[in-house]
C-alpha positions in Angstrom: 0.0 0.0 0.0 1.3 3.4 -1.0 2.1 5.8 1.8 1.7 8.8 -0.5 -2.1 8.3 -1.1 -4.8 8.4 1.5 -7.9 6.4 0.4 -11.2 7.4 2.0 -14.5 5.7 1.4 -17.3 8.0 0.4 -19.8 5.1 -0.1 -19.5 1.5 -1.3 -18.8 2.5 -4.9 -17.0 5.8 -4.4 -13.5 6.5 -3.0 -11.4 9.7 -2.6 -7.7 9.1 -3.3 -6.0 12.1 -1.8 -2.4 13.5 -1.7 -2.4 15.2 1.6 1.4 15.2 1.9 1.6 17.9 -0.9 0.7 21.5 -0.3 -2.2 21.4 -2.8 -3.9 18.4 -1.0 -5.2 17.1 -4.3 -8.3 14.8 -4.3 -9.0 12.4 -7.2 -12.1 10.2 -7.1 -12.7 6.6 -8.1 -16.3 6.1 -9.2 -17.3 2.5 -9.6 -20.2 1.1 -11.6 -21.3 -2.5 -12.3 -19.3 -2.8 -15.6 -16.5 -0.2 -15.4 -15.0 2.5 -13.2 -14.0 6.1 -13.7 -11.2 8.0 -12.0 -12.0 11.7 -11.9 -8.6 13.3 -12.4 -5.3 11.5 -11.9 -3.6 13.7 -9.4 0.0 15.0 -9.3 1.8 12.1 -10.8 4.1 11.7 -7.8 3.1 8.1 -7.6 1.0 6.0 -10.0 -2.6 6.4 -8.9 -3.7 3.6 -11.3 -2.0 1.1 -8.9 -4.0 2.5 -6.0 -7.2 2.2 -8.0 -6.5 -1.5 -8.8 -6.6 -2.2 -5.1 -10.2 -1.0 -5.0 -11.7 -2.5 -8.2 -10.8 -5.2 -10.8 -13.1 -3.4 -13.4 -11.6 -1.5 -16.4 -10.8 2.1 -15.4 -10.9 5.2 -17.5 -9.9 8.7 -16.3 -12.1 11.7 -16.8 -10.5 15.1 -16.5 -12.1 18.1 -14.8 -9.6 20.3 -16.5 -6.1 20.1 -18.0 -4.0 21.6 -15.2 -0.8 19.8 -14.3 -2.0 18.8 -10.8 -5.0 16.9 -12.3 -3.4 15.0 -15.1 -0.3 13.7 -13.4 -1.0 10.0 -13.9 -3.0 10.2 -17.1 -0.2 8.2 -18.8 -1.2 5.1 -16.8 -4.7 4.9 -18.4 -5.7 3.7 -21.8 -9.0 5.6 -21.8 -8.8 9.4 -21.2 -11.8 11.8 -21.4 -11.5 15.5 -21.6 -13.8 18.5 -22.6 -13.5 19.6 -26.2 -12.1 23.0 -25.2 -9.1 21.6 -23.5 -8.3 18.6 -25.8 -5.4 20.6 -27.4 -4.0 21.4 -23.9 -3.8 17.6 -23.3 -1.9 17.2 -26.6 0.4 20.2 -26.1 0.5 21.3 -22.5 0.8 25.1 -22.5 2.9 25.8 -19.4 6.7 25.2 -19.5 8.0 22.3 -17.4 10.3 24.4 -15.2 7.2 26.5 -14.1 5.3 23.4 -13.3 8.2 21.9 -11.3 8.5 25.2 -9.3 4.9 24.8 -8.2 5.2 21.1 -7.6 8.1 21.5 -5.3 6.8 24.4 -3.2 6.7 23.8 0.6 5.2 22.1 2.4 5.7 18.7 0.8 6.7 15.4 2.1 7.6 13.4 -1.0 8.2 9.7 -0.9 11.9 8.6 -1.2 11.2 6.9 -4.5 10.1 10.2 -6.1 12.7 11.8 -8.4 11.8 15.4 -9.2 14.4 15.6 -12.0 12.4 12.9 -13.9 9.0 14.5 -13.5 7.2 15.3 -16.7 3.7 16.6 -17.5 1.5 14.2 -19.5 0.9 15.0 -23.2 -1.1 12.7 -25.3 -4.2 12.0 -27.3 -7.6 11.8 -25.5 -9.8 8.8 -26.4 -13.1 10.6 -25.7 -14.0 14.2 -26.2 -16.7 15.5 -23.8 -19.4 18.1 -24.2 -21.9 19.6 -21.8 -24.6 17.1 -20.7 -22.7 14.1 -22.0 -23.1 11.0 -19.9 -20.4 8.6 -18.8 -22.1 5.3 -18.2 -20.5 2.8 -15.9 -23.2 0.2 -15.7 -25.9 1.0 -13.1 -24.3 4.3 -12.5 -24.0 7.5 -14.7 -21.9 10.6 -14.4 -23.2 13.7 -16.2 -20.8 16.2 -17.6 -21.5 19.7 -16.3 -19.6 22.4 -18.3 -18.4 24.9 -15.7 -15.8 27.2 -17.3 -14.1 30.1 -15.5 -11.1 28.5 -13.7 -10.2 27.2 -17.2 -12.0 27.3 -20.5 -13.0 23.6 -20.6 -13.5 23.0 -16.9 -16.2 20.5 -16.1 -17.8 19.1 -13.0 -19.2 15.5 -12.9 -22.6 15.0 -11.4 -24.0 11.6 -10.2 -27.6 12.7 -10.1 -28.9 9.5 -8.5 -26.7 10.0 -5.5 -26.6 13.8 -5.6 -22.8 13.8 -5.7 -21.1 16.7 -7.4 -17.4 16.2 -8.2 -16.6 19.9 -8.4 -13.0 20.0 -9.5 -11.5 23.5 -9.0 -14.9 25.3 -9.2 -15.8 24.8 -5.6 -13.6 24.0 -2.6 -12.7 25.6 0.8 -9.7 27.6 -0.2 -8.6 30.3 -2.6 -10.5 30.0 -5.9 -8.4 31.2 -8.9 -9.7 33.3 -11.7 -6.7 35.7 -12.3 -4.7 33.7 -14.8 -4.8 34.8 -18.5 -6.9 31.6 -19.3 -9.4 32.2 -16.6 -12.6 34.2 -16.7 -14.2 35.5 -13.5 -17.5 36.3 -15.2 -17.8 32.8 -16.6 -16.7 31.4 -13.1 -19.6 33.2 -11.5 -22.0 31.9 -14.2 -20.8 28.4 -13.6 -21.5 28.7 -9.8 -25.0 29.9 -10.6 -25.5 27.0 -13.0 -24.4 24.5 -10.3 -26.9 26.0 -7.9 -29.7 24.6 -10.0 -28.5 21.0 -9.5 -29.9 18.9 -6.6 -26.5 18.5 -4.9 -26.4 16.4 -1.7 -22.6 16.0 -1.4 -19.8 18.2 -2.7 -16.6 16.4 -3.6 -13.9 19.0 -4.2 -10.4 18.6 -5.8 -8.4 20.3 -3.0 -8.1 20.8 0.7 -10.9 19.8 3.1 -12.8 16.8 1.9 -15.9 17.3 4.0 -17.4 20.6 2.9 -21.1 21.7 3.2 -23.3 22.0 0.1 -24.1 25.5 1.4 -20.6 26.6 0.2 -22.1 26.9 -3.3 -24.4 29.6 -2.1 -21.7 31.3 -0.1 -19.4 31.5 -3.1 -22.2 32.8 -5.3 -22.9 35.5 -2.7 -19.1 36.3 -2.7 -19.1 36.8 -6.4 -22.3 38.9 -6.2 -20.6 41.2 -3.6 -17.5 41.6 -5.9 -19.7 42.3 -8.9 -21.7 44.9 -7.0 -18.5 46.8 -6.4 -17.7 46.8 -10.1 -14.6 44.6 -9.4 -15.6 41.3 -11.3 -12.6 41.7 -13.6 -9.1 40.4 -13.7 -6.6 42.5 -11.7 -9.0 43.3 -8.9 -7.0 41.3 -6.4 -8.0 38.7 -3.7 -11.2 38.9 -1.7 -11.3 36.9 1.5 -14.5 35.4 3.0 -15.1 33.1 6.0 -14.6 29.7 4.2 -12.9 30.7 0.9 -11.2 33.4 -1.1 -11.6 34.6 -4.7 -8.5 35.8 -6.5 -9.4 37.7 -9.7 
């Protein structure tokens, strides 16, 4: 058993596979159906997450990407089936950020890497997706379905995955208890707010974020929406306005 990953059971067919020893505290999620399984994001790539998944299911596993940032595609190379939204398929083929910049972020403190990890050998996955996703597409796993919810803002092709039967929303970098980023050139704070408002229309019973605290209340969706509303009311919903701090999260635009 890897000491790098922490595996937490959400229910009998859902597991969080977390990398708490890294400053980003990344969560990936193994969603298991009757016929196949889906790993939502593949983490940092410090260790092979596919091996951790095989300890939880013997079914074939695909990986579905919330968005093509380095900390979500780290072990994509270990999967034969890779799904990504159409707007970020080219990022998967040709990652847009130089490797030294990625490594500088990867190696920020605090981190407690395993002794087997060699930072000098670290690379960012680049390859061809096997499935292109669109808004409202369905990933059918046999007795269980994930719906693709386009949620741009943090990135152009960011998506959430919604298990409507269970009310589980795998929210990627759209919703978590931490600093939400919409200040990069490829981000869009107006689209980010619209995505939050769209997610509010879903009947969410459990939020499953991509970073930091795993157990967060569904009410955080409303709190983030109110935060964006306050920023917009001040005429500051535009890049370069800075960071706005709230009780359970921040918004950096």
